[in-house]
mmCIF file of the N, C-alpha and C atoms, coordinates in Angstrom:
data_MODEL
# 
_entry.id   MODEL 
# 
loop_
_atom_site.group_PDB 
_atom_site.id 
_atom_site.type_symbol 
_atom_site.label_atom_id 
_atom_site.label_alt_id 
_atom_site.label_comp_id 
_atom_site.label_asym_id 
_atom_site.label_entity_id 
_atom_site.label_seq_id 
_atom_site.pdbx_PDB_ins_code 
_atom_site.Cartn_x 
_atom_site.Cartn_y 
_atom_site.Cartn_z 
_atom_site.occupancy 
_atom_site.B_iso_or_equiv 
_atom_site.pdbx_formal_charge 
_atom_site.auth_seq_id 
_atom_site.auth_comp_id 
_atom_site.auth_asym_id 
_atom_site.auth_atom_id 
_atom_site.pdbx_PDB_model_num 
ATOM 1   N N  . MET A 1 1  ? -21.321 29.866 22.977  1.00 0.00 ? 1  MET A N  1 
ATOM 2   C CA . MET A 1 1  ? -20.027 30.417 22.654  1.00 0.00 ? 1  MET A CA 1 
ATOM 3   C C  . MET A 1 1  ? -19.325 29.501 21.653  1.00 0.00 ? 1  MET A C  1 
ATOM 4   N N  . THR A 1 2  ? -18.682 30.107 20.704  1.00 0.00 ? 2  THR A N  1 
ATOM 5   C CA . THR A 1 2  ? -17.966 29.318 19.702  1.00 0.00 ? 2  THR A CA 1 
ATOM 6   C C  . THR A 1 2  ? -16.526 29.106 20.142  1.00 0.00 ? 2  THR A C  1 
ATOM 7   N N  . SER A 1 3  ? -15.964 28.026 19.713  1.00 0.00 ? 3  SER A N  1 
ATOM 8   C CA . SER A 1 3  ? -14.567 27.764 20.064  1.00 0.00 ? 3  SER A CA 1 
ATOM 9   C C  . SER A 1 3  ? -13.655 28.434 19.025  1.00 0.00 ? 3  SER A C  1 
ATOM 10  N N  . PRO A 1 4  ? -12.506 28.928 19.458  1.00 0.00 ? 4  PRO A N  1 
ATOM 11  C CA . PRO A 1 4  ? -11.596 29.604 18.528  1.00 0.00 ? 4  PRO A CA 1 
ATOM 12  C C  . PRO A 1 4  ? -11.003 28.620 17.531  1.00 0.00 ? 4  PRO A C  1 
ATOM 13  N N  . ARG A 1 5  ? -10.678 29.127 16.373  1.00 0.00 ? 5  ARG A N  1 
ATOM 14  C CA . ARG A 1 5  ? -10.064 28.305 15.332  1.00 0.00 ? 5  ARG A CA 1 
ATOM 15  C C  . ARG A 1 5  ? -8.645  27.944 15.765  1.00 0.00 ? 5  ARG A C  1 
ATOM 16  N N  . THR A 1 6  ? -8.303  26.682 15.643  1.00 0.00 ? 6  THR A N  1 
ATOM 17  C CA . THR A 1 6  ? -6.976  26.230 16.060  1.00 0.00 ? 6  THR A CA 1 
ATOM 18  C C  . THR A 1 6  ? -6.139  25.727 14.883  1.00 0.00 ? 6  THR A C  1 
ATOM 19  N N  . TYR A 1 7  ? -6.579  26.064 13.675  1.00 0.00 ? 7  TYR A N  1 
ATOM 20  C CA . TYR A 1 7  ? -5.837  25.650 12.493  1.00 0.00 ? 7  TYR A CA 1 
ATOM 21  C C  . TYR A 1 7  ? -5.811  26.826 11.511  1.00 0.00 ? 7  TYR A C  1 
ATOM 22  N N  . PRO A 1 8  ? -4.811  26.883 10.638  1.00 0.00 ? 8  PRO A N  1 
ATOM 23  C CA . PRO A 1 8  ? -4.722  27.997 9.696   1.00 0.00 ? 8  PRO A CA 1 
ATOM 24  C C  . PRO A 1 8  ? -5.749  27.866 8.569   1.00 0.00 ? 8  PRO A C  1 
ATOM 25  N N  . LEU A 1 9  ? -6.115  28.989 8.038   1.00 0.00 ? 9  LEU A N  1 
ATOM 26  C CA . LEU A 1 9  ? -7.004  29.004 6.877   1.00 0.00 ? 9  LEU A CA 1 
ATOM 27  C C  . LEU A 1 9  ? -6.207  28.629 5.628   1.00 0.00 ? 9  LEU A C  1 
ATOM 28  N N  . PRO A 1 10 ? -6.889  28.230 4.560   1.00 0.00 ? 10 PRO A N  1 
ATOM 29  C CA . PRO A 1 10 ? -6.158  27.934 3.320   1.00 0.00 ? 10 PRO A CA 1 
ATOM 30  C C  . PRO A 1 10 ? -5.459  29.190 2.796   1.00 0.00 ? 10 PRO A C  1 
ATOM 31  N N  . ALA A 1 11 ? -4.419  28.977 2.004   1.00 0.00 ? 11 ALA A N  1 
ATOM 32  C CA . ALA A 1 11 ? -3.660  30.090 1.452   1.00 0.00 ? 11 ALA A CA 1 
ATOM 33  C C  . ALA A 1 11 ? -4.539  30.937 0.535   1.00 0.00 ? 11 ALA A C  1 
ATOM 34  N N  . VAL A 1 12 ? -4.300  32.223 0.536   1.00 0.00 ? 12 VAL A N  1 
ATOM 35  C CA . VAL A 1 12 ? -5.032  33.141 -0.323  1.00 0.00 ? 12 VAL A CA 1 
ATOM 36  C C  . VAL A 1 12 ? -4.237  33.320 -1.604  1.00 0.00 ? 12 VAL A C  1 
ATOM 37  N N  . GLU A 1 13 ? -4.897  33.112 -2.742  1.00 0.00 ? 13 GLU A N  1 
ATOM 38  C CA . GLU A 1 13 ? -4.228  33.329 -4.017  1.00 0.00 ? 13 GLU A CA 1 
ATOM 39  C C  . GLU A 1 13 ? -4.563  34.729 -4.496  1.00 0.00 ? 13 GLU A C  1 
ATOM 40  N N  . LEU A 1 14 ? -3.527  35.488 -4.822  1.00 0.00 ? 14 LEU A N  1 
ATOM 41  C CA . LEU A 1 14 ? -3.719  36.863 -5.245  1.00 0.00 ? 14 LEU A CA 1 
ATOM 42  C C  . LEU A 1 14 ? -4.174  36.923 -6.696  1.00 0.00 ? 14 LEU A C  1 
ATOM 43  N N  . ALA A 1 15 ? -4.783  38.016 -7.052  1.00 0.00 ? 15 ALA A N  1 
ATOM 44  C CA . ALA A 1 15 ? -5.313  38.191 -8.405  1.00 0.00 ? 15 ALA A CA 1 
ATOM 45  C C  . ALA A 1 15 ? -4.191  38.165 -9.441  1.00 0.00 ? 15 ALA A C  1 
ATOM 46  N N  . GLY A 1 16 ? -4.534  37.938 -10.687 1.00 0.00 ? 16 GLY A N  1 
ATOM 47  C CA . GLY A 1 16 ? -3.563  37.868 -11.763 1.00 0.00 ? 16 GLY A CA 1 
ATOM 48  C C  . GLY A 1 16 ? -2.747  39.136 -11.931 1.00 0.00 ? 16 GLY A C  1 
ATOM 49  N N  . LEU A 1 17 ? -3.308  40.277 -11.562 1.00 0.00 ? 17 LEU A N  1 
ATOM 50  C CA . LEU A 1 17 ? -2.586  41.547 -11.690 1.00 0.00 ? 17 LEU A CA 1 
ATOM 51  C C  . LEU A 1 17 ? -1.313  41.538 -10.856 1.00 0.00 ? 17 LEU A C  1 
ATOM 52  N N  . VAL A 1 18 ? -1.383  41.009 -9.660  1.00 0.00 ? 18 VAL A N  1 
ATOM 53  C CA . VAL A 1 18 ? -0.211  40.951 -8.789  1.00 0.00 ? 18 VAL A CA 1 
ATOM 54  C C  . VAL A 1 18 ? 0.803   39.957 -9.353  1.00 0.00 ? 18 VAL A C  1 
ATOM 55  N N  . ASP A 1 19 ? 0.322   38.831 -9.866  1.00 0.00 ? 19 ASP A N  1 
ATOM 56  C CA . ASP A 1 19 ? 1.228   37.862 -10.480 1.00 0.00 ? 19 ASP A CA 1 
ATOM 57  C C  . ASP A 1 19 ? 1.962   38.478 -11.663 1.00 0.00 ? 19 ASP A C  1 
ATOM 58  N N  . ASP A 1 20 ? 1.247   39.252 -12.475 1.00 0.00 ? 20 ASP A N  1 
ATOM 59  C CA . ASP A 1 20 ? 1.897   39.897 -13.615 1.00 0.00 ? 20 ASP A CA 1 
ATOM 60  C C  . ASP A 1 20 ? 2.954   40.886 -13.147 1.00 0.00 ? 20 ASP A C  1 
ATOM 61  N N  . TYR A 1 21 ? 2.687   41.578 -12.054 1.00 0.00 ? 21 TYR A N  1 
ATOM 62  C CA . TYR A 1 21 ? 3.657   42.541 -11.530 1.00 0.00 ? 21 TYR A CA 1 
ATOM 63  C C  . TYR A 1 21 ? 4.898   41.815 -11.005 1.00 0.00 ? 21 TYR A C  1 
ATOM 64  N N  . LEU A 1 22 ? 4.700   40.731 -10.263 1.00 0.00 ? 22 LEU A N  1 
ATOM 65  C CA . LEU A 1 22 ? 5.830   40.010 -9.675  1.00 0.00 ? 22 LEU A CA 1 
ATOM 66  C C  . LEU A 1 22 ? 6.611   39.210 -10.704 1.00 0.00 ? 22 LEU A C  1 
ATOM 67  N N  . TYR A 1 23 ? 5.894   38.530 -11.586 1.00 0.00 ? 23 TYR A N  1 
ATOM 68  C CA . TYR A 1 23 ? 6.543   37.596 -12.495 1.00 0.00 ? 23 TYR A CA 1 
ATOM 69  C C  . TYR A 1 23 ? 6.675   38.126 -13.920 1.00 0.00 ? 23 TYR A C  1 
ATOM 70  N N  . GLY A 1 24 ? 6.215   39.327 -14.181 1.00 0.00 ? 24 GLY A N  1 
ATOM 71  C CA . GLY A 1 24 ? 6.287   39.869 -15.531 1.00 0.00 ? 24 GLY A CA 1 
ATOM 72  C C  . GLY A 1 24 ? 7.710   40.250 -15.902 1.00 0.00 ? 24 GLY A C  1 
ATOM 73  N N  . CYS A 1 25 ? 8.184   39.718 -16.987 1.00 0.00 ? 25 CYS A N  1 
ATOM 74  C CA . CYS A 1 25 ? 9.517   40.043 -17.489 1.00 0.00 ? 25 CYS A CA 1 
ATOM 75  C C  . CYS A 1 25 ? 9.552   39.711 -18.971 1.00 0.00 ? 25 CYS A C  1 
ATOM 76  N N  . GLN A 1 26 ? 10.483  40.295 -19.682 1.00 0.00 ? 26 GLN A N  1 
ATOM 77  C CA . GLN A 1 26 ? 10.623  40.061 -21.112 1.00 0.00 ? 26 GLN A CA 1 
ATOM 78  C C  . GLN A 1 26 ? 11.988  39.446 -21.396 1.00 0.00 ? 26 GLN A C  1 
ATOM 79  N N  . PRO A 1 27 ? 12.070  38.123 -21.584 1.00 0.00 ? 27 PRO A N  1 
ATOM 80  C CA . PRO A 1 27 ? 13.347  37.526 -21.945 1.00 0.00 ? 27 PRO A CA 1 
ATOM 81  C C  . PRO A 1 27 ? 13.745  37.951 -23.356 1.00 0.00 ? 27 PRO A C  1 
ATOM 82  N N  . VAL A 1 28 ? 15.019  38.135 -23.577 1.00 0.00 ? 28 VAL A N  1 
ATOM 83  C CA . VAL A 1 28 ? 15.531  38.502 -24.895 1.00 0.00 ? 28 VAL A CA 1 
ATOM 84  C C  . VAL A 1 28 ? 15.417  37.284 -25.807 1.00 0.00 ? 28 VAL A C  1 
ATOM 85  N N  . ALA A 1 29 ? 14.892  37.494 -27.017 1.00 0.00 ? 29 ALA A N  1 
ATOM 86  C CA . ALA A 1 29 ? 14.545  36.391 -27.922 1.00 0.00 ? 29 ALA A CA 1 
ATOM 87  C C  . ALA A 1 29 ? 15.740  35.524 -28.308 1.00 0.00 ? 29 ALA A C  1 
ATOM 88  N N  . ASP A 1 30 ? 16.887  36.115 -28.602 1.00 0.00 ? 30 ASP A N  1 
ATOM 89  C CA . ASP A 1 30 ? 18.030  35.345 -29.105 1.00 0.00 ? 30 ASP A CA 1 
ATOM 90  C C  . ASP A 1 30 ? 19.002  34.901 -28.017 1.00 0.00 ? 30 ASP A C  1 
ATOM 91  N N  . CYS A 1 31 ? 18.612  35.011 -26.764 1.00 0.00 ? 31 CYS A N  1 
ATOM 92  C CA . CYS A 1 31 ? 19.513  34.682 -25.659 1.00 0.00 ? 31 CYS A CA 1 
ATOM 93  C C  . CYS A 1 31 ? 19.164  33.299 -25.099 1.00 0.00 ? 31 CYS A C  1 
ATOM 94  N N  . GLY A 1 32 ? 20.136  32.379 -25.129 1.00 0.00 ? 32 GLY A N  1 
ATOM 95  C CA . GLY A 1 32 ? 19.921  31.032 -24.620 1.00 0.00 ? 32 GLY A CA 1 
ATOM 96  C C  . GLY A 1 32 ? 19.669  31.000 -23.121 1.00 0.00 ? 32 GLY A C  1 
ATOM 97  N N  . VAL A 1 33 ? 20.349  31.877 -22.382 1.00 0.00 ? 33 VAL A N  1 
ATOM 98  C CA . VAL A 1 33 ? 20.168  31.929 -20.925 1.00 0.00 ? 33 VAL A CA 1 
ATOM 99  C C  . VAL A 1 33 ? 18.739  32.373 -20.597 1.00 0.00 ? 33 VAL A C  1 
ATOM 100 N N  . CYS A 1 34 ? 18.270  33.419 -21.279 1.00 0.00 ? 34 CYS A N  1 
ATOM 101 C CA . CYS A 1 34 ? 16.908  33.910 -21.045 1.00 0.00 ? 34 CYS A CA 1 
ATOM 102 C C  . CYS A 1 34 ? 15.867  32.852 -21.420 1.00 0.00 ? 34 CYS A C  1 
ATOM 103 N N  . THR A 1 35 ? 16.113  32.116 -22.488 1.00 0.00 ? 35 THR A N  1 
ATOM 104 C CA . THR A 1 35 ? 15.186  31.059 -22.917 1.00 0.00 ? 35 THR A CA 1 
ATOM 105 C C  . THR A 1 35 ? 15.106  29.959 -21.864 1.00 0.00 ? 35 THR A C  1 
ATOM 106 N N  . ALA A 1 36 ? 16.247  29.552 -21.332 1.00 0.00 ? 36 ALA A N  1 
ATOM 107 C CA . ALA A 1 36 ? 16.268  28.515 -20.296 1.00 0.00 ? 36 ALA A CA 1 
ATOM 108 C C  . ALA A 1 36 ? 15.587  29.000 -19.017 1.00 0.00 ? 36 ALA A C  1 
ATOM 109 N N  . LEU A 1 37 ? 15.836  30.249 -18.649 1.00 0.00 ? 37 LEU A N  1 
ATOM 110 C CA . LEU A 1 37 ? 15.205  30.795 -17.448 1.00 0.00 ? 37 LEU A CA 1 
ATOM 111 C C  . LEU A 1 37 ? 13.699  30.945 -17.628 1.00 0.00 ? 37 LEU A C  1 
ATOM 112 N N  . ALA A 1 38 ? 13.256  31.300 -18.827 1.00 0.00 ? 38 ALA A N  1 
ATOM 113 C CA . ALA A 1 38 ? 11.821  31.407 -19.095 1.00 0.00 ? 38 ALA A CA 1 
ATOM 114 C C  . ALA A 1 38 ? 11.151  30.037 -18.980 1.00 0.00 ? 38 ALA A C  1 
ATOM 115 N N  . ALA A 1 39 ? 11.819  28.989 -19.440 1.00 0.00 ? 39 ALA A N  1 
ATOM 116 C CA . ALA A 1 39 ? 11.282  27.631 -19.300 1.00 0.00 ? 39 ALA A CA 1 
ATOM 117 C C  . ALA A 1 39 ? 11.220  27.230 -17.828 1.00 0.00 ? 39 ALA A C  1 
ATOM 118 N N  . GLU A 1 40 ? 12.249  27.583 -17.068 1.00 0.00 ? 40 GLU A N  1 
ATOM 119 C CA . GLU A 1 40 ? 12.258  27.305 -15.624 1.00 0.00 ? 40 GLU A CA 1 
ATOM 120 C C  . GLU A 1 40 ? 11.122  28.060 -14.937 1.00 0.00 ? 40 GLU A C  1 
ATOM 121 N N  . LEU A 1 41 ? 10.900  29.300 -15.336 1.00 0.00 ? 41 LEU A N  1 
ATOM 122 C CA . LEU A 1 41 ? 9.819   30.109 -14.773 1.00 0.00 ? 41 LEU A CA 1 
ATOM 123 C C  . LEU A 1 41 ? 8.465   29.468 -15.050 1.00 0.00 ? 41 LEU A C  1 
ATOM 124 N N  . THR A 1 42 ? 8.242   29.032 -16.262 1.00 0.00 ? 42 THR A N  1 
ATOM 125 C CA . THR A 1 42 ? 6.966   28.405 -16.623 1.00 0.00 ? 42 THR A CA 1 
ATOM 126 C C  . THR A 1 42 ? 6.733   27.143 -15.796 1.00 0.00 ? 42 THR A C  1 
ATOM 127 N N  . GLY A 1 43 ? 7.750   26.305 -15.679 1.00 0.00 ? 43 GLY A N  1 
ATOM 128 C CA . GLY A 1 43 ? 7.616   25.080 -14.883 1.00 0.00 ? 43 GLY A CA 1 
ATOM 129 C C  . GLY A 1 43 ? 7.361   25.359 -13.413 1.00 0.00 ? 43 GLY A C  1 
ATOM 130 N N  . ALA A 1 44 ? 8.049   26.351 -12.875 1.00 0.00 ? 44 ALA A N  1 
ATOM 131 C CA . ALA A 1 44 ? 7.868   26.684 -11.460 1.00 0.00 ? 44 ALA A CA 1 
ATOM 132 C C  . ALA A 1 44 ? 6.480   27.256 -11.191 1.00 0.00 ? 44 ALA A C  1 
ATOM 133 N N  . ARG A 1 45 ? 5.987   28.074 -12.118 1.00 0.00 ? 45 ARG A N  1 
ATOM 134 C CA . ARG A 1 45 ? 4.638   28.632 -11.930 1.00 0.00 ? 45 ARG A CA 1 
ATOM 135 C C  . ARG A 1 45 ? 3.581   27.545 -12.025 1.00 0.00 ? 45 ARG A C  1 
ATOM 136 N N  . GLU A 1 46 ? 3.750   26.579 -12.924 1.00 0.00 ? 46 GLU A N  1 
ATOM 137 C CA . GLU A 1 46 ? 2.797   25.476 -13.036 1.00 0.00 ? 46 GLU A CA 1 
ATOM 138 C C  . GLU A 1 46 ? 2.817   24.610 -11.780 1.00 0.00 ? 46 GLU A C  1 
ATOM 139 N N  . ALA A 1 47 ? 3.994   24.451 -11.172 1.00 0.00 ? 47 ALA A N  1 
ATOM 140 C CA . ALA A 1 47 ? 4.130   23.653 -9.957  1.00 0.00 ? 47 ALA A CA 1 
ATOM 141 C C  . ALA A 1 47 ? 3.798   24.467 -8.698  1.00 0.00 ? 47 ALA A C  1 
ATOM 142 N N  . LYS A 1 48 ? 3.489   25.759 -8.891  1.00 0.00 ? 48 LYS A N  1 
ATOM 143 C CA . LYS A 1 48 ? 3.204   26.686 -7.783  1.00 0.00 ? 48 LYS A CA 1 
ATOM 144 C C  . LYS A 1 48 ? 4.370   26.769 -6.807  1.00 0.00 ? 48 LYS A C  1 
ATOM 145 N N  . ASP A 1 49 ? 5.584   26.703 -7.365  1.00 0.00 ? 49 ASP A N  1 
ATOM 146 C CA . ASP A 1 49 ? 6.810   26.881 -6.588  1.00 0.00 ? 49 ASP A CA 1 
ATOM 147 C C  . ASP A 1 49 ? 7.202   28.347 -6.723  1.00 0.00 ? 49 ASP A C  1 
ATOM 148 N N  . HIS A 1 50 ? 6.612   29.183 -5.881  1.00 0.00 ? 50 HIS A N  1 
ATOM 149 C CA . HIS A 1 50 ? 6.735   30.633 -6.024  1.00 0.00 ? 50 HIS A CA 1 
ATOM 150 C C  . HIS A 1 50 ? 8.156   31.141 -5.797  1.00 0.00 ? 50 HIS A C  1 
ATOM 151 N N  . GLY A 1 51 ? 8.899   30.527 -4.927  1.00 0.00 ? 51 GLY A N  1 
ATOM 152 C CA . GLY A 1 51 ? 10.273  30.956 -4.670  1.00 0.00 ? 51 GLY A CA 1 
ATOM 153 C C  . GLY A 1 51 ? 11.159  30.768 -5.882  1.00 0.00 ? 51 GLY A C  1 
ATOM 154 N N  . THR A 1 52 ? 11.081  29.594 -6.498  1.00 0.00 ? 52 THR A N  1 
ATOM 155 C CA . THR A 1 52 ? 11.870  29.326 -7.699  1.00 0.00 ? 52 THR A CA 1 
ATOM 156 C C  . THR A 1 52 ? 11.424  30.215 -8.850  1.00 0.00 ? 52 THR A C  1 
ATOM 157 N N  . ALA A 1 53 ? 10.120  30.442 -8.967  1.00 0.00 ? 53 ALA A N  1 
ATOM 158 C CA . ALA A 1 53 ? 9.613   31.300 -10.040 1.00 0.00 ? 53 ALA A CA 1 
ATOM 159 C C  . ALA A 1 53 ? 10.140  32.724 -9.887  1.00 0.00 ? 53 ALA A C  1 
ATOM 160 N N  . TYR A 1 54 ? 10.117  33.251 -8.680  1.00 0.00 ? 54 TYR A N  1 
ATOM 161 C CA . TYR A 1 54 ? 10.595  34.615 -8.489  1.00 0.00 ? 54 TYR A CA 1 
ATOM 162 C C  . TYR A 1 54 ? 12.102  34.708 -8.726  1.00 0.00 ? 54 TYR A C  1 
ATOM 163 N N  . ASP A 1 55 ? 12.845  33.679 -8.323  1.00 0.00 ? 55 ASP A N  1 
ATOM 164 C CA . ASP A 1 55 ? 14.294  33.669 -8.583  1.00 0.00 ? 55 ASP A CA 1 
ATOM 165 C C  . ASP A 1 55 ? 14.580  33.694 -10.083 1.00 0.00 ? 55 ASP A C  1 
ATOM 166 N N  . ALA A 1 56 ? 13.806  32.931 -10.866 1.00 0.00 ? 56 ALA A N  1 
ATOM 167 C CA . ALA A 1 56 ? 13.996  32.917 -12.311 1.00 0.00 ? 56 ALA A CA 1 
ATOM 168 C C  . ALA A 1 56 ? 13.687  34.283 -12.914 1.00 0.00 ? 56 ALA A C  1 
ATOM 169 N N  . VAL A 1 57 ? 12.629  34.927 -12.436 1.00 0.00 ? 57 VAL A N  1 
ATOM 170 C CA . VAL A 1 57 ? 12.273  36.265 -12.927 1.00 0.00 ? 57 VAL A CA 1 
ATOM 171 C C  . VAL A 1 57 ? 13.377  37.261 -12.602 1.00 0.00 ? 57 VAL A C  1 
ATOM 172 N N  . ALA A 1 58 ? 13.896  37.192 -11.389 1.00 0.00 ? 58 ALA A N  1 
ATOM 173 C CA . ALA A 1 58 ? 14.957  38.118 -10.991 1.00 0.00 ? 58 ALA A CA 1 
ATOM 174 C C  . ALA A 1 58 ? 16.199  37.916 -11.863 1.00 0.00 ? 58 ALA A C  1 
ATOM 175 N N  . GLU A 1 59 ? 16.520  36.677 -12.185 1.00 0.00 ? 59 GLU A N  1 
ATOM 176 C CA . GLU A 1 59 ? 17.681  36.421 -13.046 1.00 0.00 ? 59 GLU A CA 1 
ATOM 177 C C  . GLU A 1 59 ? 17.440  36.925 -14.465 1.00 0.00 ? 59 GLU A C  1 
ATOM 178 N N  . ILE A 1 60 ? 16.222  36.765 -14.976 1.00 0.00 ? 60 ILE A N  1 
ATOM 179 C CA . ILE A 1 60 ? 15.914  37.277 -16.314 1.00 0.00 ? 60 ILE A CA 1 
ATOM 180 C C  . ILE A 1 60 ? 16.043  38.793 -16.333 1.00 0.00 ? 60 ILE A C  1 
ATOM 181 N N  . ARG A 1 61 ? 15.505  39.444 -15.314 1.00 0.00 ? 61 ARG A N  1 
ATOM 182 C CA . ARG A 1 61 ? 15.573  40.910 -15.261 1.00 0.00 ? 61 ARG A CA 1 
ATOM 183 C C  . ARG A 1 61 ? 17.005  41.413 -15.138 1.00 0.00 ? 61 ARG A C  1 
ATOM 184 N N  . ASN A 1 62 ? 17.834  40.700 -14.393 1.00 0.00 ? 62 ASN A N  1 
ATOM 185 C CA . ASN A 1 62 ? 19.196  41.165 -14.114 1.00 0.00 ? 62 ASN A CA 1 
ATOM 186 C C  . ASN A 1 62 ? 20.237  40.629 -15.086 1.00 0.00 ? 62 ASN A C  1 
ATOM 187 N N  . HIS A 1 63 ? 19.835  39.753 -16.007 1.00 0.00 ? 63 HIS A N  1 
ATOM 188 C CA . HIS A 1 63 ? 20.786  39.173 -16.953 1.00 0.00 ? 63 HIS A CA 1 
ATOM 189 C C  . HIS A 1 63 ? 21.264  40.265 -17.914 1.00 0.00 ? 63 HIS A C  1 
ATOM 190 N N  . PRO A 1 64 ? 22.581  40.477 -17.996 1.00 0.00 ? 64 PRO A N  1 
ATOM 191 C CA . PRO A 1 64 ? 23.086  41.570 -18.836 1.00 0.00 ? 64 PRO A CA 1 
ATOM 192 C C  . PRO A 1 64 ? 23.039  41.237 -20.322 1.00 0.00 ? 64 PRO A C  1 
ATOM 193 N N  . HIS A 1 65 ? 22.670  42.227 -21.091 1.00 0.00 ? 65 HIS A N  1 
ATOM 194 C CA . HIS A 1 65 ? 22.692  42.127 -22.544 1.00 0.00 ? 65 HIS A CA 1 
ATOM 195 C C  . HIS A 1 65 ? 23.347  43.388 -23.083 1.00 0.00 ? 65 HIS A C  1 
ATOM 196 N N  . PRO A 1 66 ? 24.249  43.222 -24.020 1.00 0.00 ? 66 PRO A N  1 
ATOM 197 C CA . PRO A 1 66 ? 24.893  44.431 -24.570 1.00 0.00 ? 66 PRO A CA 1 
ATOM 198 C C  . PRO A 1 66 ? 23.887  45.280 -25.345 1.00 0.00 ? 66 PRO A C  1 
ATOM 199 N N  . VAL A 1 67 ? 24.022  46.555 -25.214 1.00 0.00 ? 67 VAL A N  1 
ATOM 200 C CA . VAL A 1 67 ? 23.153  47.490 -25.919 1.00 0.00 ? 67 VAL A CA 1 
ATOM 201 C C  . VAL A 1 67 ? 23.698  47.674 -27.330 1.00 0.00 ? 67 VAL A C  1 
ATOM 202 N N  . LYS A 1 68 ? 22.845  47.450 -28.320 1.00 0.00 ? 68 LYS A N  1 
ATOM 203 C CA . LYS A 1 68 ? 23.268  47.618 -29.703 1.00 0.00 ? 68 LYS A CA 1 
ATOM 204 C C  . LYS A 1 68 ? 23.176  49.101 -30.068 1.00 0.00 ? 68 LYS A C  1 
ATOM 205 N N  . ARG A 1 69 ? 24.295  49.661 -30.462 1.00 0.00 ? 69 ARG A N  1 
ATOM 206 C CA . ARG A 1 69 ? 24.325  51.087 -30.826 1.00 0.00 ? 69 ARG A CA 1 
ATOM 207 C C  . ARG A 1 69 ? 24.271  51.232 -32.331 1.00 0.00 ? 69 ARG A C  1 
ATOM 208 N N  . LYS A 1 70 ? 23.603  52.262 -32.758 1.00 0.00 ? 70 LYS A N  1 
ATOM 209 C CA . LYS A 1 70 ? 23.525  52.552 -34.187 1.00 0.00 ? 70 LYS A CA 1 
ATOM 210 C C  . LYS A 1 70 ? 24.802  53.256 -34.623 1.00 0.00 ? 70 LYS A C  1 
ATOM 211 N N  . PRO A 1 71 ? 25.347  52.878 -35.772 1.00 0.00 ? 71 PRO A N  1 
ATOM 212 C CA . PRO A 1 71 ? 26.614  53.493 -36.230 1.00 0.00 ? 71 PRO A CA 1 
ATOM 213 C C  . PRO A 1 71 ? 26.427  54.930 -36.663 1.00 0.00 ? 71 PRO A C  1 
# 
């Protein structure tokens, strides 16, 4: 008889498709706030700090930009 596992398995890393869905966003090119958040996102993803990365993505997505109307 085998003894039951008493420790957790290593974390499962999801495929890149899921990462693109969760972290995919388009910062506006001329916006300083979006540029800073994109840099924060890159650093958090490299450090595998998923909570901070998702917060940065959510802020980029929700950051308001005025809509340019054609005259």
